[in-house]
C-alpha positions as CSV (number, residue, x, y, z in Angstrom):
1,X,15.4,1.1,-10.8
2,X,15.1,-2.6,-11.2
3,X,16.1,-4.8,-8.2
4,X,18.8,-7.3,-8.7
5,X,17.3,-10.8,-8.5
6,X,19.7,-12.2,-5.8
7,X,21.4,-10.7,-2.8
8,X,25.1,-11.0,-1.8
9,X,24.3,-13.3,1.0
10,X,22.9,-16.3,-1.0
11,X,19.2,-15.6,0.1
12,X,16.3,-16.6,-1.9
13,X,15.2,-14.2,-4.7
14,X,12.2,-12.0,-3.9
15,X,9.4,-11.6,-6.4
16,X,9.7,-8.3,-8.3
17,X,6.2,-7.0,-7.7
18,X,4.9,-3.5,-7.5
19,X,5.5,-1.6,-4.3
20,X,1.9,-0.6,-4.2
21,X,0.7,-4.3,-4.2
22,X,3.2,-5.9,-1.9
23,X,3.4,-3.3,1.0
24,X,-0.2,-3.6,2.3
25,X,0.1,-7.4,2.4
26,X,3.4,-7.1,4.2
27,X,2.0,-4.9,6.9
28,X,-1.2,-6.9,7.2
29,X,0.7,-10.0,7.6
30,X,3.1,-8.8,10.0
31,X,0.3,-7.4,12.3
32,X,2.6,-4.7,13.7
33,X,2.3,-0.9,13.7
34,X,3.7,0.9,10.7
35,X,6.2,2.8,12.6
36,X,8.6,-0.1,13.3
37,X,12.1,1.0,12.2
38,X,13.1,-0.4,8.9
39,X,9.6,-1.1,7.6
40,X,8.0,0.2,4.4
41,X,7.2,3.7,4.3
42,X,6.1,6.3,1.6
43,X,8.7,6.6,-1.0
44,X,11.2,9.2,0.1
45,X,12.4,12.1,-2.1
46,X,16.1,11.4,-3.0
47,X,18.2,13.4,-0.8
48,X,21.7,14.8,-1.3
49,X,23.2,11.4,-0.6
50,X,20.9,9.6,-3.1
51,X,20.8,11.3,-6.5
52,X,17.7,10.7,-8.3
53,X,18.0,8.1,-11.0
54,X,15.6,7.1,-13.8
55,X,13.7,3.8,-13.5
56,X,15.3,0.9,-15.3
57,X,18.8,-0.6,-15.4
58,X,21.7,1.5,-14.8
59,X,24.0,2.1,-17.9
60,X,26.9,-0.2,-18.2
61,X,30.0,1.1,-16.4
62,X,28.2,3.6,-14.1
63,X,27.4,3.2,-10.5
64,X,24.0,3.1,-8.9
65,X,23.2,5.7,-6.3
66,X,25.5,5.3,-3.4
67,X,26.2,1.6,-4.6
68,X,29.2,-0.6,-4.7
69,X,30.3,-2.8,-7.5
70,X,28.3,-5.9,-7.8
71,X,30.5,-8.9,-8.0
72,X,28.1,-11.1,-10.1
73,X,27.3,-8.4,-12.7
74,X,28.9,-8.6,-16.1
75,X,30.6,-5.5,-17.2
76,X,30.9,-4.1,-13.7
77,X,27.5,-2.7,-13.8
78,X,26.6,-1.5,-10.2
79,X,23.2,-2.7,-9.1
80,X,22.0,-1.7,-5.7
81,X,21.6,-4.8,-3.6
82,X,19.3,-5.0,-0.5
83,X,22.1,-3.7,1.7
84,X,22.8,-0.8,-0.7
85,X,19.2,0.3,-0.6
86,X,18.7,0.3,3.3
87,X,22.3,0.6,4.5
88,X,22.5,-0.6,8.1
89,X,19.9,-3.1,8.8
90,X,16.5,-1.3,9.1
91,X,18.2,2.0,9.4
92,X,15.4,4.4,9.9
93,X,15.6,7.3,7.8
94,X,18.4,5.6,5.6
95,X,19.1,6.5,2.1
96,X,16.8,3.9,0.6
97,X,16.1,4.1,-3.1
98,X,12.5,5.5,-3.5
99,X,11.7,3.0,-6.2
100,X,13.0,-0.2,-4.5
101,X,10.2,-2.3,-2.8
102,X,10.7,-2.5,1.0
103,X,13.1,0.5,1.3
104,X,12.3,3.2,3.8
105,X,13.1,6.6,4.5
106,X,12.0,6.4,8.2
107,X,10.8,4.2,10.7
108,X,8.1,1.8,9.4
109,X,6.9,-1.8,9.5
110,X,9.4,-4.3,8.6
111,X,9.0,-5.4,5.0
112,X,10.1,-8.5,3.2
113,X,13.3,-6.9,2.1
114,X,14.1,-5.7,5.6
115,X,15.0,-9.2,6.8
116,X,17.4,-9.6,3.9
117,X,19.5,-6.6,4.7
118,X,22.9,-6.8,6.5
119,X,25.8,-4.4,7.1
120,X,28.2,-7.0,5.8
121,X,28.6,-7.3,2.0
122,X,31.5,-9.2,0.6
123,X,33.1,-7.0,-2.0
124,X,31.2,-4.1,-0.7
125,X,34.2,-1.8,-0.9
126,X,35.1,-2.4,-4.6
127,X,34.3,1.2,-5.6
128,X,35.9,2.9,-2.5
129,X,34.9,4.0,0.9
130,X,31.8,5.8,0.1
131,X,29.6,2.6,0.8
132,X,31.3,2.3,4.3
133,X,30.6,5.9,5.2
134,X,27.0,5.5,4.0
135,X,26.5,2.5,6.1
136,X,27.9,4.4,9.2
137,X,25.5,7.1,8.5
138,X,22.6,4.7,8.3
139,X,23.7,3.2,11.6
140,X,23.5,6.5,13.3
141,X,20.1,7.2,11.9
142,X,19.0,3.7,12.9
143,X,20.3,4.3,16.5
144,X,18.6,7.7,16.6
145,X,15.2,6.3,15.4
146,X,15.5,3.3,17.7
147,X,16.3,5.3,20.8
148,X,13.5,7.7,20.1
149,X,11.1,4.8,19.8
150,X,12.4,3.4,23.1
151,X,12.1,6.9,24.8
152,X,8.5,7.1,23.8
153,X,7.5,4.5,26.4
154,X,6.5,5.6,29.9
155,X,6.0,2.3,31.7
156,X,8.2,-0.7,31.8
157,X,6.3,-2.8,29.1
158,X,6.2,0.0,26.6
159,X,10.1,0.5,26.8
160,X,10.8,-3.2,26.5
161,X,8.2,-3.3,23.7
162,X,9.9,-0.3,22.0
163,X,13.3,-2.1,22.1
164,X,11.9,-5.3,20.7
165,X,10.1,-3.5,17.8
166,X,12.9,-1.3,16.9
167,X,15.4,-4.0,16.6
168,X,13.4,-7.0,15.1
169,X,14.0,-7.6,12.1
170,X,16.1,-4.6,11.3
171,X,19.0,-5.2,13.6
172,X,18.4,-8.8,14.5
173,X,16.2,-11.7,13.7
174,X,15.2,-12.3,17.2
175,X,15.6,-10.6,20.7
176,X,15.4,-11.9,24.3
177,X,15.1,-9.4,27.1
178,X,16.0,-10.4,30.6
179,X,15.3,-8.1,33.6
180,X,16.2,-8.3,37.3
181,X,13.4,-9.7,39.5
182,X,12.5,-7.8,41.5
183,X,13.7,-4.6,39.9
184,X,15.5,-2.2,42.4
185,X,13.9,1.2,42.6
186,X,16.1,4.3,42.8
187,X,18.8,3.8,45.6
188,X,17.2,0.7,47.0
189,X,19.7,-2.2,47.6
190,X,18.8,-5.1,45.3
191,X,17.7,-8.3,47.1
192,X,19.7,-11.4,47.0
193,X,20.0,-13.7,45.0
194,X,20.6,-12.0,41.8
195,X,17.8,-13.4,39.5
196,X,17.0,-12.5,35.9
197,X,13.5,-13.2,34.6
198,X,12.6,-13.4,30.7
199,X,10.5,-10.3,30.3
200,X,9.9,-10.5,26.6
201,X,11.0,-12.3,23.4
202,X,10.2,-11.3,19.8
203,X,10.9,-13.1,16.5
204,X,9.8,-12.8,13.0
205,X,10.1,-15.3,10.2
206,X,9.6,-15.5,6.5
207,X,6.4,-17.3,5.3
208,X,5.0,-18.1,1.8
209,X,1.9,-16.1,1.0
210,X,0.3,-16.0,-2.5
211,X,2.9,-18.2,-4.1
212,X,6.3,-16.8,-4.5
213,X,5.9,-13.6,-2.5
214,X,7.7,-13.7,0.9
215,X,6.4,-11.4,3.7
216,X,7.2,-11.2,7.4
217,X,4.8,-12.7,10.0
218,X,5.1,-13.2,13.8
219,X,6.9,-16.4,14.7
220,X,4.8,-18.3,17.3
221,X,7.8,-20.5,18.3
222,X,10.6,-18.3,19.4
223,X,13.9,-19.7,20.6
224,X,13.5,-21.6,23.7
225,X,14.9,-20.0,26.8
226,X,14.8,-20.4,30.6
227,X,12.1,-18.3,32.4
228,X,14.4,-17.6,35.3
229,X,18.1,-17.5,35.7
230,X,20.0,-17.1,38.9
231,X,23.4,-15.3,38.3
232,X,26.1,-17.1,40.1
233,X,28.6,-15.0,41.8
234,X,32.0,-15.4,40.0
235,X,30.3,-17.2,37.0
236,X,30.7,-16.3,33.4
237,X,27.3,-14.5,33.1
238,X,28.2,-12.4,36.2
239,X,31.6,-11.5,34.6
240,X,30.0,-10.5,31.4
241,X,27.3,-8.4,33.1
242,X,29.9,-6.8,35.3
243,X,31.8,-5.8,32.2
244,X,28.8,-3.8,30.9
245,X,29.9,-3.9,27.3
246,X,28.2,-6.1,24.8
247,X,30.0,-9.2,23.6
248,X,29.8,-11.5,20.5
249,X,28.2,-14.7,21.2
250,X,31.0,-16.7,19.8
251,X,33.6,-15.8,22.3
252,X,34.4,-18.3,25.0
253,X,33.1,-16.1,27.9
254,X,29.9,-15.2,26.0
255,X,29.2,-18.9,25.1
256,X,29.2,-20.0,28.7
257,X,27.4,-17.0,29.9
258,X,24.7,-17.6,27.1
259,X,24.4,-21.2,28.3
260,X,23.9,-20.1,31.8
261,X,21.4,-17.4,30.8
262,X,19.3,-19.6,28.4
263,X,19.6,-22.6,30.7
264,X,21.2,-26.0,30.3
265,X,18.1,-27.5,28.7
266,X,17.9,-24.8,26.0
267,X,21.0,-24.7,24.0
268,X,21.4,-22.1,21.4
269,X,20.6,-23.6,17.9
270,X,23.6,-24.0,15.8
271,X,24.5,-21.3,13.2
272,X,22.8,-18.4,15.2
273,X,25.0,-15.5,15.6
274,X,24.4,-13.5,19.1
275,X,25.3,-10.4,20.9
276,X,24.9,-10.4,24.6
277,X,24.3,-6.8,25.8
278,X,24.2,-6.1,29.6
279,X,21.4,-3.5,30.6
280,X,22.9,-1.1,33.1
281,X,20.9,1.5,34.7
282,X,22.1,4.6,36.6
283,X,23.7,2.6,39.4
284,X,23.8,-1.2,38.6
285,X,23.1,-3.7,36.1
286,X,19.4,-4.5,35.8
287,X,19.1,-7.1,33.0
288,X,20.4,-8.4,29.7
289,X,19.4,-8.3,26.0
290,X,20.4,-11.0,23.6
291,X,20.3,-10.2,19.9
292,X,20.2,-13.2,17.5
293,X,20.7,-13.5,13.8
294,X,20.0,-16.5,11.4
295,X,22.7,-18.3,9.5
296,X,21.4,-17.1,6.2
297,X,21.8,-13.5,7.3
298,X,25.1,-11.7,7.6
299,X,26.9,-11.8,11.0
300,X,27.4,-9.0,13.4
301,X,30.2,-6.6,12.7
302,X,32.4,-5.0,15.4
303,X,30.5,-1.7,14.8
304,X,27.3,-3.6,15.7
305,X,28.6,-3.8,19.2
306,X,28.4,0.0,19.4
307,X,24.9,-0.1,18.2
308,X,23.9,-2.8,20.8
309,X,25.6,-0.6,23.5
310,X,23.6,2.3,22.6
311,X,20.3,0.5,22.5
312,X,21.1,-1.3,25.8
313,X,22.2,1.9,27.5
314,X,18.9,3.9,26.5
315,X,16.7,1.0,27.3
316,X,18.2,0.6,30.9
317,X,18.1,4.3,31.5
318,X,14.3,4.3,30.3
319,X,13.6,1.2,32.6
320,X,15.1,3.0,35.5
321,X,12.9,6.0,34.9
322,X,9.9,3.8,34.4
323,X,10.4,2.0,37.7
324,X,10.8,5.4,39.5
325,X,7.7,6.6,37.8
326,X,5.8,3.5,38.8
327,X,6.8,3.9,42.3
328,X,5.8,7.6,42.4
329,X,2.4,6.7,40.7
330,X,1.8,4.0,43.4
331,X,2.7,6.4,46.2
332,X,0.3,9.1,44.6
333,X,-2.4,6.5,44.3
334,X,-2.0,5.3,47.9
335,X,-1.9,8.9,49.1
336,X,-5.0,9.8,47.3
337,X,-6.8,6.6,48.4
338,X,-6.0,7.2,52.1
339,X,-7.1,10.7,51.8
340,X,-10.5,9.8,50.6
341,X,-13.0,7.6,52.5
342,X,-12.9,3.8,51.6
343,X,-16.6,3.6,51.8
344,X,-19.5,6.1,52.7
345,X,-21.6,5.4,55.8
346,X,-25.3,4.9,55.5
347,X,-26.8,6.9,58.3
348,X,-30.5,6.7,59.1
349,X,-32.8,8.7,56.8
350,X,-30.2,9.4,54.1
351,X,-28.6,7.5,51.1
352,X,-25.2,8.4,49.8
353,X,-23.1,8.0,46.6
354,X,-19.8,9.5,45.5
355,X,-17.4,9.6,42.6
356,X,-13.8,10.9,42.3
357,X,-12.1,11.5,39.0
358,X,-8.3,12.9,38.8
359,X,-7.6,15.4,36.1
360,X,-5.5,12.9,34.1
361,X,-3.9,9.5,34.5
362,X,-0.6,11.2,34.8
363,X,-1.7,13.4,37.6
364,X,-3.7,11.4,39.7
365,X,-3.1,13.3,42.9
366,X,-5.2,16.3,43.7
367,X,-6.8,18.4,46.4
368,X,-10.4,17.5,45.8
369,X,-12.1,15.6,48.6
370,X,-15.6,14.6,49.9
371,X,-16.8,13.2,53.2
372,X,-20.0,12.1,55.0
373,X,-19.7,12.2,58.9
374,X,-22.5,10.7,61.1
375,X,-23.5,13.1,63.9
376,X,-25.4,12.7,67.1
377,X,-29.2,12.6,66.8
378,X,-29.1,10.6,63.4
379,X,-27.8,13.7,61.5
380,X,-25.0,13.6,59.0
381,X,-22.5,16.2,57.8
382,X,-21.9,16.4,54.1
383,X,-18.6,18.0,53.0
384,X,-17.0,18.7,49.7
385,X,-13.8,20.7,49.3
386,X,-11.2,21.7,46.8
387,X,-7.5,22.6,47.6
388,X,-5.7,24.7,44.9
389,X,-3.6,22.5,42.4
390,X,-3.4,18.7,41.9
391,X,0.0,17.9,43.3
392,X,1.4,15.9,46.3
393,X,1.4,19.1,48.3
394,X,-2.3,19.7,47.5
395,X,-3.2,16.2,48.5
396,X,-1.2,16.6,51.8
397,X,-3.0,19.9,52.6
398,X,-6.4,18.2,51.6
399,X,-5.7,15.4,54.1
400,X,-5.0,17.8,56.9
401,X,-8.1,19.9,56.3
402,X,-10.3,16.8,56.0
403,X,-9.0,15.4,59.3
404,X,-9.6,18.9,60.9
405,X,-13.1,18.9,59.4
406,X,-13.8,15.5,60.9
407,X,-12.6,16.4,64.3
408,X,-14.7,19.7,64.2
409,X,-17.8,17.7,63.1
410,X,-17.3,15.4,66.0
411,X,-17.6,18.4,68.4
412,X,-21.1,19.1,66.8
413,X,-20.2,22.7,65.8
414,X,-22.4,24.6,63.5
415,X,-21.4,24.7,60.0
416,X,-20.2,28.2,59.9
417,X,-17.9,27.5,63.0
418,X,-16.5,24.5,61.3
419,X,-15.5,26.7,58.2
420,X,-14.1,29.4,60.5
421,X,-11.8,26.9,62.4
422,X,-10.8,25.4,58.9
423,X,-9.8,28.9,57.8
424,X,-7.6,29.2,60.8
425,X,-6.1,25.8,60.3
426,X,-5.2,26.6,56.6
427,X,-3.5,29.9,57.7
428,X,-1.4,27.8,60.2
429,X,-0.3,25.5,57.4
430,X,1.5,28.3,55.6
431,X,0.9,31.1,53.1
432,X,-1.2,30.5,49.9
433,X,-3.0,27.4,51.4
434,X,-6.2,28.2,49.7
435,X,-9.3,26.0,49.5
436,X,-13.0,26.1,48.9
437,X,-15.4,24.0,50.9
438,X,-19.1,23.3,51.3
439,X,-20.4,22.0,54.7
440,X,-24.0,21.0,55.1
441,X,-25.7,19.2,58.0
442,X,-28.8,17.2,57.4
443,X,-31.4,16.3,60.1
444,X,-33.7,13.5,59.0
445,X,-36.1,14.1,61.9
446,X,-36.8,17.9,61.1
447,X,-36.3,17.3,57.3
448,X,-33.9,20.5,57.3
449,X,-30.5,21.1,56.2
450,X,-28.1,23.7,57.2
451,X,-25.4,24.9,54.7
452,X,-22.4,27.1,54.9
453,X,-20.1,27.8,52.0
454,X,-16.5,29.1,51.6
455,X,-16.1,30.1,48.0
456,X,-17.5,26.8,46.6
457,X,-20.0,26.2,43.7
458,X,-23.4,26.2,44.9
459,X,-25.2,22.8,45.6
460,X,-28.1,21.7,43.4
461,X,-31.3,20.1,45.0
462,X,-33.2,17.7,42.7
463,X,-36.8,17.5,43.9
464,X,-39.0,14.4,43.6
465,X,-41.1,15.9,40.8
466,X,-38.1,16.4,38.6
467,X,-37.4,20.1,39.2
468,X,-33.7,20.9,39.8
469,X,-32.8,24.0,41.9
470,X,-29.6,25.7,42.4
471,X,-29.8,26.5,46.2
472,X,-29.2,30.2,47.2
473,X,-26.2,29.8,49.6
474,X,-24.0,32.8,50.5
475,X,-20.8,32.4,48.5
476,X,-18.3,33.3,51.3
477,X,-14.5,33.5,50.8
478,X,-12.2,30.5,50.4
479,X,-10.6,28.9,53.2
480,X,-7.2,30.4,53.8
481,X,-8.1,34.1,53.2
482,X,-8.4,34.8,56.9
483,X,-10.4,37.5,58.7
484,X,-13.6,36.8,57.1
485,X,-17.0,35.5,58.5
486,X,-19.1,32.6,57.2
487,X,-22.8,32.4,57.1
488,X,-25.1,29.5,57.3
489,X,-28.6,29.1,55.8
490,X,-31.2,26.6,56.9
491,X,-33.4,25.1,54.0
492,X,-36.1,22.5,53.6
493,X,-34.9,19.0,52.7
494,X,-38.1,17.2,51.6
495,X,-38.3,13.6,51.6
496,X,-37.3,11.9,48.1
497,X,-35.1,15.0,47.1
498,X,-31.5,14.7,46.1
499,X,-28.6,17.0,47.0
500,X,-25.7,17.2,44.8
501,X,-22.3,18.6,46.1
502,X,-19.4,18.8,43.7
503,X,-16.2,20.5,42.9
504,X,-15.6,23.1,40.2
505,X,-13.9,20.5,37.9
506,X,-17.3,19.2,37.0
507,X,-18.7,22.6,35.8
508,X,-15.7,24.7,34.8
509,X,-13.2,24.1,32.0
510,X,-11.4,26.0,29.3
511,X,-14.4,25.7,27.1
512,X,-17.1,27.0,29.6
513,X,-17.2,29.3,32.6
514,X,-18.4,28.0,35.9
515,X,-22.1,29.5,35.7
516,X,-22.6,28.0,32.3
517,X,-21.5,24.6,33.6
518,X,-23.8,24.8,36.6
519,X,-26.7,25.5,34.4
520,X,-25.9,22.6,32.1
521,X,-25.5,20.4,35.3
522,X,-28.9,21.6,36.4
523,X,-30.5,20.7,33.1
524,X,-28.8,17.5,33.0
525,X,-30.3,16.5,36.5
526,X,-33.8,17.6,35.4
527,X,-33.5,15.6,32.2
528,X,-32.5,12.5,34.2
529,X,-35.3,13.0,36.7
530,X,-37.9,13.0,33.9
531,X,-36.9,9.6,32.8
532,X,-37.7,8.0,36.1
533,X,-41.2,9.7,36.4
534,X,-42.6,12.2,38.8
535,X,-43.1,9.7,41.7
536,X,-39.7,8.1,41.6
537,X,-36.2,9.4,42.3
538,X,-33.5,8.4,40.0
539,X,-31.1,5.7,41.4
540,X,-28.1,7.4,43.1
541,X,-25.3,5.4,41.4
542,X,-26.9,5.7,38.0
543,X,-27.4,9.5,38.6
544,X,-23.7,10.1,39.5
545,X,-22.7,8.2,36.3
546,X,-25.1,10.2,34.1
547,X,-23.7,13.4,35.6
548,X,-20.2,12.4,34.7
549,X,-21.3,11.6,31.2
550,X,-21.9,15.3,30.5
551,X,-18.1,15.9,30.5
552,X,-16.7,16.5,27.0
553,X,-13.2,15.8,25.7
554,X,-11.9,19.3,26.8
555,X,-13.8,19.4,30.0
556,X,-11.1,17.4,32.1
557,X,-9.0,20.2,33.3
558,X,-9.3,19.6,37.0
559,X,-10.0,16.9,39.5
560,X,-13.7,16.1,40.1
561,X,-15.3,15.2,43.5
562,X,-19.0,14.4,43.6
563,X,-21.3,13.6,46.6
564,X,-24.9,12.8,46.1
565,X,-27.3,12.4,49.1
566,X,-30.9,11.0,48.8
567,X,-33.1,12.4,51.6
568,X,-35.5,9.8,52.9
569,X,-36.0,11.4,56.3
570,X,-37.7,9.8,59.3
571,X,-41.5,10.2,59.6
572,X,-42.8,11.9,62.8
573,X,-44.8,8.9,63.6
574,X,-41.5,6.9,63.9
575,X,-40.0,9.4,66.4
576,X,-40.7,9.4,70.2
577,X,-39.2,12.2,72.3
578,X,-39.2,13.1,76.0
579,X,-37.5,15.2,78.7
580,X,-36.6,13.6,82.0
581,X,-35.8,15.5,85.1
582,X,-32.4,14.4,86.7
583,X,-34.0,12.6,89.7
584,X,-34.1,9.0,91.1
585,X,-37.5,8.3,89.4
586,X,-36.2,9.1,85.9
587,X,-35.1,5.6,85.0
588,X,-38.6,4.1,85.9
589,X,-40.4,6.7,83.9
590,X,-38.0,6.1,81.0
591,X,-39.0,2.4,81.1
592,X,-42.6,3.1,81.0
593,X,-42.4,5.6,78.2
594,X,-40.4,3.2,76.1
595,X,-42.8,0.3,76.7
596,X,-45.7,2.4,75.4
597,X,-43.7,3.4,72.3
598,X,-42.8,-0.2,71.4
599,X,-46.4,-1.3,71.8
600,X,-47.5,1.4,69.5
601,X,-44.9,0.3,66.9
602,X,-45.7,-3.5,67.3
603,X,-42.2,-4.1,68.8
604,X,-43.2,-5.8,72.1
605,X,-40.6,-8.4,71.5
606,X,-37.8,-5.9,72.3
607,X,-39.4,-4.7,75.5
608,X,-37.2,-6.5,77.9
609,X,-33.9,-5.6,76.2
610,X,-35.0,-1.9,75.6
611,X,-36.1,-1.4,79.2
612,X,-32.9,-3.0,80.6
613,X,-30.6,-0.9,78.4
614,X,-32.4,2.4,78.9
615,X,-32.6,1.9,82.6
616,X,-28.7,1.6,82.6
617,X,-28.0,4.5,80.3
618,X,-30.6,6.9,81.9
619,X,-29.2,6.0,85.4
620,X,-25.8,6.9,84.3
621,X,-27.0,10.2,82.8
622,X,-29.0,11.1,85.9
623,X,-26.1,10.7,88.2
624,X,-24.0,13.4,86.5
625,X,-26.7,15.7,84.8
626,X,-27.8,19.0,86.3
627,X,-30.4,19.8,83.5
628,X,-33.1,17.7,82.2
629,X,-32.1,14.5,80.3
630,X,-33.4,13.8,76.7
631,X,-34.7,10.5,75.7
632,X,-35.4,9.8,72.1
633,X,-36.5,6.6,70.3
634,X,-36.2,6.3,66.5
635,X,-37.8,3.4,64.5
636,X,-36.2,2.8,61.0
637,X,-34.7,-0.4,59.9
638,X,-33.3,-0.6,63.4
639,X,-34.5,0.7,66.8
640,X,-32.2,3.5,68.0
641,X,-32.3,5.0,71.4
642,X,-30.5,8.3,72.3
643,X,-30.0,9.7,75.7
644,X,-28.5,13.2,76.1
645,X,-27.3,15.1,79.2
646,X,-25.2,18.2,79.9
647,X,-22.1,16.5,81.3
648,X,-19.2,16.4,78.9
649,X,-17.6,13.4,80.4
650,X,-18.0,10.4,78.1
651,X,-18.7,6.9,79.6
652,X,-16.0,4.3,79.5
653,X,-16.6,0.6,79.6
654,X,-14.5,-1.2,82.3
655,X,-14.6,-4.6,83.8
656,X,-16.1,-4.5,87.2
657,X,-14.7,-6.5,90.1
658,X,-16.8,-9.2,92.0
659,X,-17.2,-6.9,95.0
660,X,-18.2,-3.8,93.1
661,X,-21.9,-2.8,93.3
662,X,-21.9,-0.9,89.9
663,X,-19.8,-0.5,86.7
664,X,-21.7,-3.3,84.8
665,X,-24.1,-1.0,82.9
666,X,-22.0,-0.4,79.7
667,X,-21.0,-4.1,79.7
668,X,-24.6,-5.0,79.3
669,X,-25.1,-2.5,76.7
670,X,-22.1,-3.8,74.7
671,X,-23.4,-7.4,75.0
672,X,-27.0,-6.8,74.0
673,X,-26.9,-3.9,71.6
674,X,-26.2,-4.3,67.9
675,X,-24.1,-1.1,68.1
676,X,-23.5,1.6,70.6
677,X,-21.5,4.8,71.1
678,X,-21.1,8.1,72.8
679,X,-20.5,11.5,71.2
680,X,-19.5,14.8,72.9
681,X,-21.5,17.8,72.0
682,X,-20.7,21.5,72.6
683,X,-23.2,21.4,75.5
684,X,-22.8,17.9,76.9
685,X,-23.0,14.4,75.3
686,X,-25.3,11.7,73.8
687,X,-25.0,8.0,74.5
688,X,-27.0,5.9,72.0
689,X,-27.5,2.2,71.1
690,X,-29.3,0.4,68.4
691,X,-31.2,-2.9,68.4
692,X,-32.3,-5.0,65.3
693,X,-36.0,-4.9,64.7
694,X,-35.7,-8.3,62.8
695,X,-35.9,-11.4,64.9
């Protein structure tokens, strides 16, 4: 079928080029995805509404498929104009003739012909009402395709972009989208004043490329408009928005409303036809969309107001959902962030690194957690757990279990006792509150680690020479089962070794079972260690990243929590340990022992401060202790002093009065020490302080 050289609206003739040559250039010049409604698509098979016709001009006196009489054609030959081919402007899935360049049977990139289409055709009803019925069908198909495109968006920008791409240039030559600033969420009362902010504006124009061929390219200079607009109560814009229904821009109320919306310094260019469509969500108006057409294009018809209303309604409802989704995602992120540690401590003798990956971007909340808790005696508790599911409920249960674990760790309970109390707590939270957990305590002085397991995958120990070992830990029952005993094992933790604790999301998926994944993880750790050589341990951060790189496309079925601990330990030569009888001579003996240790470590410059602080702390311990008092000095990057006794009462700093003879010991400790603290143990307490070794 040959295309008529001119359209009914007086537009410039388009070059009669083959569809195969024109369409790729049109798409490349437009720079938009090929699913924009009204764009070129593969030639559609003529449907029941479009009978197949042979190529070439139609015989005189016969009508083209679905066409109407062309007023300029001699002999009454019916040639399909641009509007005949596409029906309603850019109607996706419209009954376009398969041999007409630029026609489309579905949503596609806007082609050169798409801009020329218009629902208004003078003399378009010369052959009866079939053309009108077809245009109405095209309108319905266009609205269906456009709303589907809008509905594909999840966040706010995607929905607004979907509206713009679905309507420009198929329904309008330009669109301006204003949204309320800030957007109310759900049942929130909107803030005053009522302010609209220009969220997006899209416009396409015709540009000469390769001589006479016209294609669509983005217009870098859209219609000027104000960035912000404050809607005055009782004004014309407020009245139009309150009416909810779209209005033509040439009405008196709409002219005033558009002038208020675009701003007095940005008048609407002459000749542009406009439709102003309020965007109303579930409860209130949240914005407005302005559809514009150029003078050379057919104006909007009354039925176009229905199209604009449908587009505005679907867009507003989508924006409402996107805002609610954004709020829920924000709450989920905040909940997950607060449930996990902001940063890991760096206790003496061990280095730590961690990773957390959600199962998916749309399910960012889960029940996996990790923790590192400093314990008395320079020890550290390493915890990794996994609550069933990845929902808000799972995250809440995880937070309760993590808090319970921190509290139990502060009591310095053995690992198996910690798991026992966690099991009781899970049962108190309700039925089916199941979780797995691995709890380990590392002592850098003895170079030992005590591990208890509650149904969790076993940890892997990477030795300094590159050997990766899956530790043999009793599996235990998950937390929440109730009525089970947990066992703990004590293992060697040599200096330079790395312990890896993880959740099952790292090693188990639909494509592999958990033991296959554990073996793959062990091999990956061994291969990574070989790269750094037998005398050096791989960097912790790089090791964590390399472990996560082993995940394939189908391996992200669950959340992943990862905790890596590098055991540096404390050398025996850097530890001094004594027992002191609880008697009056104990403070003097403690000062003498500390002085000798500092001389051996070449730290004589700290002697005065250490003697003063040790004397105060030991004196306070001897006052309440009934059994021997322990004194331990540790030399690492700082000098740490620990004094333990069998009294559970923790010391409390207070301000002494001028007439008091005591009460100033902890005040001195607080002023002179780098850090200090007190921890209650199952059989007493430990008071410690640290001094910097760098002067």
